[in-house]
C-alpha positions in Angstrom: 13.2 1.0 10.7 15.7 0.0 13.5 16.6 2.9 15.7 19.8 2.5 17.6 20.6 5.3 20.2 22.9 5.5 22.9 20.6 3.8 25.5 20.4 0.9 23.1 24.0 0.6 22.7 24.7 1.1 26.4 22.4 -1.9 27.1 24.1 -4.2 24.6 27.6 -3.1 26.1 26.4 -4.1 29.5 24.7 -7.5 28.3 27.4 -8.7 25.9 31.1 -9.2 26.5 32.6 -8.0 23.2 36.0 -9.5 22.3 38.9 -7.4 22.6 40.6 -6.3 19.3 43.9 -8.1 18.7 47.0 -6.1 18.7 47.8 -6.9 15.1 44.3 -5.4 14.0 45.0 -2.1 16.2 48.3 -1.7 14.5 46.9 -2.2 11.1 44.0 0.3 11.7 46.6 2.8 12.8 48.6 2.3 10.0 45.5 2.9 7.5 44.8 6.1 9.3 48.4 7.4 9.2 49.5 10.4 7.0 51.6 8.3 4.8 50.2 4.8 4.8 52.3 2.0 3.4 50.7 -1.2 1.8 54.3 -2.9 2.1 54.2 -2.2 5.9 50.6 -3.6 6.1 51.8 -6.7 4.3 54.8 -7.0 6.6 52.5 -6.8 9.7 50.0 -9.2 8.4 52.7 -11.6 7.4 53.6 -11.9 11.1 50.3 -13.7 11.7 50.6 -16.8 9.5 47.0 -17.5 10.3 45.7 -14.4 9.0 48.0 -14.4 6.0 47.0 -17.8 5.0 43.2 -16.7 5.2 43.7 -13.8 3.0 45.5 -15.7 0.5 42.9 -18.5 0.6 40.0 -15.8 -0.2 42.0 -14.0 -3.0 42.6 -17.5 -4.7 39.2 -18.7 -4.4 37.1 -19.4 -7.6 34.6 -16.6 -6.5 37.4 -14.0 -7.0 38.5 -15.3 -10.2 42.0 -14.2 -10.2 43.9 -14.9 -13.7 46.9 -16.3 -11.7 47.6 -17.9 -8.3 48.7 -15.1 -5.7 51.2 -16.9 -3.4 52.6 -14.0 -1.3 50.7 -11.6 1.2 52.7 -8.7 -0.5 51.2 -9.6 -3.7 47.7 -9.8 -2.1 48.1 -6.5 -0.4 49.2 -4.7 -3.5 46.5 -6.1 -5.6 43.7 -5.4 -3.1 44.8 -2.2 -1.7 45.5 -1.1 1.9 41.7 -0.4 2.8 40.6 -3.6 1.3 43.3 -5.7 3.0 42.4 -4.1 6.3 38.9 -5.0 5.8 39.5 -8.5 5.1 41.9 -8.9 8.2 39.4 -7.2 10.5 36.9 -9.8 9.4 39.1 -12.9 10.0 40.3 -11.5 13.4 36.6 -11.0 14.3 35.7 -14.5 13.4 38.7 -15.9 15.4 37.4 -13.9 18.4 34.3 -16.0 18.6 35.8 -19.0 20.4 33.5 -20.2 23.1 30.6 -22.5 24.3 27.3 -21.8 22.3 23.9 -23.4 22.0 24.6 -23.9 18.2 27.3 -25.5 16.2 29.9 -22.7 15.5 31.6 -24.6 13.1 28.4 -24.9 11.0 27.7 -21.2 11.4 30.9 -20.1 10.2 30.8 -22.6 7.2 27.4 -21.1 6.3 28.7 -17.6 6.6 31.8 -18.5 4.4 29.1 -19.8 1.8 27.2 -16.5 2.0 30.5 -14.6 1.7 31.5 -16.3 -1.4 28.2 -16.3 -2.9 28.1 -12.4 -2.5 31.4 -12.2 -4.4 30.0 -14.3 -7.2 26.9 -12.3 -7.5 28.8 -9.0 -7.2 30.6 -10.1 -10.5 27.4 -10.8 -12.4 25.4 -7.5 -11.7 25.7 -4.3 -13.5 26.9 -2.2 -10.5 30.5 -2.4 -9.5 31.1 -3.2 -5.6 34.4 -3.9 -4.0 34.6 -7.7 -3.6 36.3 -7.5 -0.3 33.4 -5.4 0.9 31.0 -8.0 -0.1 33.0 -10.9 1.3 33.4 -9.1 4.6 29.7 -8.2 4.8 28.9 -11.8 4.0 31.0 -13.2 6.6 30.0 -11.0 9.3 26.3 -10.0 8.8 25.1 -12.3 11.5 28.1 -12.1 14.0 25.5 -10.9 16.4 23.7 -14.1 16.1 26.8 -15.9 17.2 27.1 -13.6 20.2 23.6 -14.3 21.1 24.1 -18.0 20.8 27.1 -17.7 23.1 25.2 -15.6 25.7 21.7 -17.4 25.9 21.5 -21.1 26.1 17.8 -21.1 24.9 18.6 -19.0 21.8 18.5 -22.0 19.5 14.7 -22.0 20.4 14.4 -18.6 18.9 16.1 -19.8 15.7 13.9 -22.8 15.3 10.8 -20.8 15.7 12.1 -18.2 13.1 12.7 -20.9 10.6 9.3 -22.6 10.9 7.0 -19.5 11.4 5.8 -17.1 8.8 4.0 -15.0 11.4 7.1 -13.4 13.4 10.5 -12.4 11.9 13.7 -13.4 13.8 14.0 -9.8 14.9 10.5 -9.8 16.5 11.1 -12.9 18.3 14.7 -11.8 19.6 13.1 -8.6 21.0 10.3 -10.3 22.6 12.5 -12.7 24.6 15.8 -10.7 24.9 14.7 -7.1 24.4 17.5 -7.0 21.9 18.3 -8.5 18.3 21.1 -9.7 16.5 21.4 -7.0 14.1 21.8 -4.6 16.9 24.4 -6.8 18.5 26.3 -7.1 15.4 26.2 -3.5 14.6 27.7 -2.7 18.2 30.4 -5.4 17.7 31.6 -4.3 14.3 31.4 -0.7 15.3 33.5 -1.5 18.3 36.0 -3.0 16.0 36.1 -0.2 13.7 34.9 -2.0 10.7 34.0 0.4 7.8 30.9 2.4 8.6 29.0 1.1 5.5 29.5 -2.4 6.6 28.4 -1.6 10.1 25.1 0.2 8.8 24.2 -2.8 6.5 24.8 -5.3 9.2 22.2 -3.2 11.2 19.6 -3.2 8.6 20.0 -6.5 6.9 16.5 -7.7 8.3 14.9 -4.3 7.7 12.6 -4.2 4.6 12.3 -0.4 5.2 15.8 0.0 4.1 14.9 -0.7 0.3 12.3 2.2 0.5 14.6 4.6 2.6 18.1 4.2 1.3 18.8 6.3 -2.0 22.5 5.5 -2.3 23.1 2.6 -4.6 26.4 2.0 -2.8 24.3 0.9 0.1 21.3 -0.7 -1.5 23.3 -2.9 -4.1 25.3 -4.6 -1.3 22.2 -4.9 0.7 20.3 -6.5 -2.3 23.2 -9.0 -2.8 23.4 -10.0 0.7 19.6 -10.8 0.8 20.1 -12.7 -2.5 23.2 -14.8 -1.2 21.6 -15.5 2.0 18.4 -16.8 0.3 20.3 -18.9 -2.2 22.7 -20.5 0.3 19.6 -21.2 2.5 17.9 -23.0 -0.4 21.0 -24.9 -1.5 21.9 -26.1 2.1 18.4 -26.7 3.4 16.4 -27.2 0.5 13.7 -24.8 1.7 13.0 -21.2 1.3 14.4 -18.7 3.7 11.3 -17.2 5.6 12.0 -13.6 4.6 12.7 -14.1 1.1 9.2 -13.6 -0.3 9.2 -10.2 1.4 12.5 -9.1 0.0 12.4 -10.9 -3.5 10.9 -8.4 -5.6 13.0 -5.5 -4.3 16.1 -7.4 -4.5 15.6 -8.0 -8.1 14.6 -4.6 -8.9 17.7 -3.1 -7.2 20.0 -5.5 -8.9 18.2 -5.1 -12.2 17.9 -8.9 -12.9 15.0 -10.9 -14.1 13.2 -14.0 -12.7 15.1 -15.9 -15.3 18.5 -14.3 -14.4 17.7 -15.2 -10.8 17.1 -18.8 -11.6 20.1 -19.0 -13.5 22.2 -17.5 -10.7 20.7 -20.0 -8.2 21.7 -23.0 -10.6 25.2 -21.6 -10.9 25.6 -20.9 -7.2 24.2 -24.5 -6.4 26.9 -26.1 -8.8 29.7 -24.0 -7.1 28.6 -24.8 -3.6 28.0 -28.5 -4.2 
């Protein structure tokens, strides 16, 4: 289990320059915590940033969300999603835009993969018995590895760790990161998401998404199911895009299928469907 105490977070704070929250996100979060929050006011606020508004509309109109009609106005999207959901999505997009700098990996490819994982999580979420908010799945998929992006921007040699993690069955990426940098991308991502006041459940899942112990220790299905969907989506995208098995998947595979209540046949069918959509 990953333990994150004040000393660990203080070390991350001193090591990494965390992007500042944009003013629009501060205003939106203040609105959602006010005594009489208004979806209409939130839509007006988001509408002032054409980039964020367009990003929200693109997601809600994607095939993965499966809306029965095209949503063409941010007010429509806000009322359909609700205040909490629209705030979560906007937080995610703003966080992505904040990572704009030199890195030892292709940030464009990194975010393309993150979008694939996010969309795949939404698709899986609509095909499992448990009901999970689609915006939660999308945001978790998009940002579960944001700590990896931060480390790629901080350490010029970080790409070596990623290459070793993808080619070695002996050590996990978390172990390799800890050995070289005395921290890991799950902790860094947790710190970033917490600093930006993303929903606590998303922050915790970002922290534990490489922790097999979570499947033994978490009893709340509201946490277990999104975690299982994330691992399944991550593995599937890895397979479709790289034509190889994600290194951690054999360890997580039986736990994921058990939590989601799907069979090996269901799993293979899902992979085939997702491969067609991502092609």
